[in-house]
N, C-alpha and C positions, 0 to 999 in steps of 0.2 A: 428344135424348143416346143414345137406342137406334140411331137411325141413325148418330152418331159410333161408338157404339163397334162395329156393323156394318161399319161402312167398316174398322173399326182392322183387327178380325178377317181381313178378306178381303185387307187389303194384306200382313200377316203373313201370310197363306195363300200368298197369291203369291210375296211374297218367298225362302219355304220350299221352296216346287217350282221355285223359278229350277235349271236343274240347273248342275251343280258344274264348271267345264270347266278343268285342267290349263294353266299359264302356258307350256308349249310349243309349244303350237295356236299362239300368237297371238308366240312371238320368234323373230329373226330369221333368215332362210335357211330357213323350212319348208319351199321349194322342193326343196331340198337332203336332205329325209328323206324324202321320196317313197320312194325307189326306185332303183334301176338296171339297166334291160331287163325285161323280162316276163319272163323269168326266178326273180330274186331276189323281184319284185314277188310273181308266180303264188304262191311258196312263202310267203308270210306277212312278205317281208325278214327273212328266219330264219337266213340262208345264211353267217356268219361264220367257221361250220368245216367247210365243204363241200369239199371238194379235187376232185371229181371235174366233169368237163364244160367247158364255155368259165365262166375266172373272170374276176373285176376286182376292183383296190385298192379297187374304192367297199367294200365289206362287211368288208375287210379286208386292210390290207396284205400281210399274211408270206403270202398265198394266193397269189401268184402266181407262184411258186417251182416249183406243182404243174401249171399249165398245161403241156398235152403237145403242144401244137401255138402257131404264130403265130396268134395271134386279134383280129381286126374284126368289133366291133358297133354296130349304128345302130341305135337304137328311138325310135319316137316315142308322143306320146299322144293323144286325143281328153277333151278334161277340157269342163265345162259354162263358160259364162260369158267365150267364145273367149277362155281360156289355152292359152299352147301350153307344151308339157314333151316337151324332144327332147336325145339324149344321144348321144356317140361315142365309143367304146375302143377299145385299142389292147393286148392282151399278151400277154410273150414272156420264155420261161426259157431262160437261156444254162446251158448245161453245160460247165464245166472239167477236162479228164481229164490227168493225168501224161504227161511227153513219152516216158517210158520203159517206158508202158504202150499195150503194144500186143497185148491177147489179145480174141480174138473178144469174148466177156463182159465186157467191162470196165466198171468203176465211173466216176461222174462224181467228179475231185476234190474238187468243191463243184460246188453248182449255187446259180443266181441269179434274178431274175426284173425286170424293168421294170412298170410299166403306165401308160398313160398317155389320156385325154380328155377332156372337156368335158362339163355341162351346163349348156341354156340352157333358160330359164325366162322366158314374155313373157305380156303382153296386148296386144293394138292394136286401133285404131279407138274407142279413148275420146272421149265426148264432150265437145270444151270448150268453157266457155262464161266470156262474163266476167260481172261483176257485176251487169248489164242482163238476164242470163239470155240471150244473144243467140249464136250460136254463134261458133265462133272459129276451130278447127282440128279437127284429130285427135291426139289424145295418143298415145304407149305405153311402158310400161316393160317393160326388157328386166334382169334378172340372169341370173350367171353362175358359177359355178366350173369353174376349170381344173386340173385335180388332176397330178400324177407323183410315182410311188412305185417305190421301190426295197425288196425284200427278199431273204433271202438264207437259205438251207438251211445251220443249224451242224453238223446232225445226222442222224440217219436220224429223232429222233424231237421235234425243236425246229426251229420256221424262224421268222421274227423278218422284222417287217417296217416301213417310216416311208415315208407320204404327205405332200406337200406342197401344200396347197391353196389357190389364191388368187382371190378374189372381187371380182368387180365387178361394179357396183349401180348403174343410170343410171337413176334414179327419175322425171328433170324438167329442164330446160334450166335451167344450174346448181347440179344437187341431184344428183351424183353422189357415191360412197364405191367402195371397195376395203379389202380384209383379208388376210392373210396365217393364214394356221391350218396346223392339223398332225392327221392321225393314226396313233397305232403300234397294231401289235398283234402277238400271239403264237397259233399254232398248235403245237398239243402231241398227236403219234401215237401214242394211246395201242396201237393193234395195226391191224393192214390193217382193220378194220371200224367203228372207234371214232378221232375225234379230237374236240379239244376247241381250244375259242376264248378270249382275252382282248385286246378292243379300246376302245381310249378313244378319240374321235372328239372336231376339232374344237376341237382346242388354241388357244389366241389367238386365237381368230377373233371379231369384232366390226366388228360395223361406225360408222366414226368420222364424224357428220353435221357440215358447216358450213355454213348458209346464210345469210350477211353475205354475199356476194357476189351473191343473188338476193334477197334484203328492207332490203340496207345495214345502218346502226343496230339495227335492229332483227333481226337473224338470230341465233342461238342455236348454240352447238355442244354436238353432244350424241354419246354413245356408248350405242350396245345391240349388248351380248355376244353370243354365240349360247349354247346350253346345249351344256354338254358333260360327251356321253353318256360310261357307261362297260358294256362288254356283255361277258357269258358264254356260250358257247353249246356246245354241242357235234352231232354228225352221226354219225349211226349207216348201217351199210349191211348189211341182210337176208344173210346170209350165203349161202342158195340163192335169192334172187329178186333181182330187178333192182330194189331199192326201196333209197330214202334216206329217212331219215324225220331231224329236225333240230328243235332247240330253243334258244331264246335268252333270257336275261333282261337287260333292262336299265334302270337308273335316271342320274336326272343330277342336276345342282345347282338345278332346278326343279320337285324333288318329284315328278319321273317315277318308278315302278317297273310296269312291264308286262311279259309276256309275249307270245312269240311261237313258232308253231308252222310247221310245214312239212311236204311230202311228197313225193314225184317216182316216177313206177314209169312205168319203160320197157318201154314192152307189145311193143315189138317193135325191129330197131335205129333205124330209123329214126321212131317214132313214141312220145313219151314225152309222159305226164300229170302233171299239180300240181297243188297244195291246197296251203291254210294258211290261218293266223289273226293277222291282226297286231293289234298295240295293245289287248289282253289286260289292261286296266288291272285290279292288283291289288287297292287301296283305293281303286278309285272306280266306284260302278256307274253312275255317271251317263254316264260318257263309253263309246261304245259301241265294241265291238271291229268288225275289218274282214276279214272272212273273201273268198276269194278264190280263183280258177281260171286256169288256163292251161295250156299244150299248145305242143308244138314239134316239128317236121318236119324232118327233115333229107333232104341228096340228096347228089347229084353237080352241078356245073355248069361245063362248063367244065375238068373237071380237078378243080375246086378244090370239099371240101365244102365245103356253104353249108348254113342253116338261116331258117326263118320260125318266129316265136312270138309267141305269143300271151295275152294276162292282163288279167282283169277282176275288178272291185272295184266298193263303191258306196263314194259320195262320202261323207266322214266328216258334212260339214254341211248336207246337200241332198239332195233324192231322185233324182239322177242316177247315172252308174255313168262309171268312167273305165275306159277301153278302152285299152290296152298294145302294141301292136308293134313289131317287132325284126327285122332281118334280121343274120345273122351268119356270116363266112367263116373260111374255118383251114387254111391256108397253110404 
């Protein structure tokens, strides 16, 4: 009897000691929530209100109206367990002037922006085996997001944008799915140094699976819905220093509530240092936050303003690090 009671106590303690992980971690589309490019990741993915530098609609579609030049970015990641994560993006701003305004310091009548790109996640060289455990073939998984965003600057204070996102998931032979989702965002410019933003992400995004073609009568039809994230953030530039500070609060319909922080210091015109803190969960101490660091170095290459970027942060569920590398071109 004593042994039985002791065993029950040990089991109860083990259950109570299990860490509580939020449902968002295992929700569909997790690859698309890693971040986009080394800059945003190094700043804790907290840049939904940051209007300076190279911009993309990933964090907030309303930001693209503040891009100064045509911007192209290419990034890749070194991840554990043979995973691959790559991204490619392009952002451009359009300024429209009145025909009769020919003054030297004329201001645009309206300003718009466009951003497009792709995020690709994959795992290759998966060991495929039959029911007897014999090797059959190498398998692979590919998950992709294609996005196209439009934004408009309605006044000196308000800009808004919308992004259309198409997901395509190739899981296995005859097991594929796709989805169409939307992001909407707003940026409010309070002053030259302070801006605020609000974003809703992955409206309508979901994976609908039909395995009847793969398993016949044993197949099923299921729908996995993406978490819908709501974000509120701000960005502040110090008046006398080339320093930006960012912060963000995110919550979704899967009980996620977290904070993010970031900072950027332009030491010299060519070199910028960055640091951040991602996923600081407000009500769940079992979830570890993710500190991040990075830098970028800019230079001229064949008359084109170019740059290299780097970011590093720990993996959430392993002992390794995530390394992100990027290249940017402005013309």
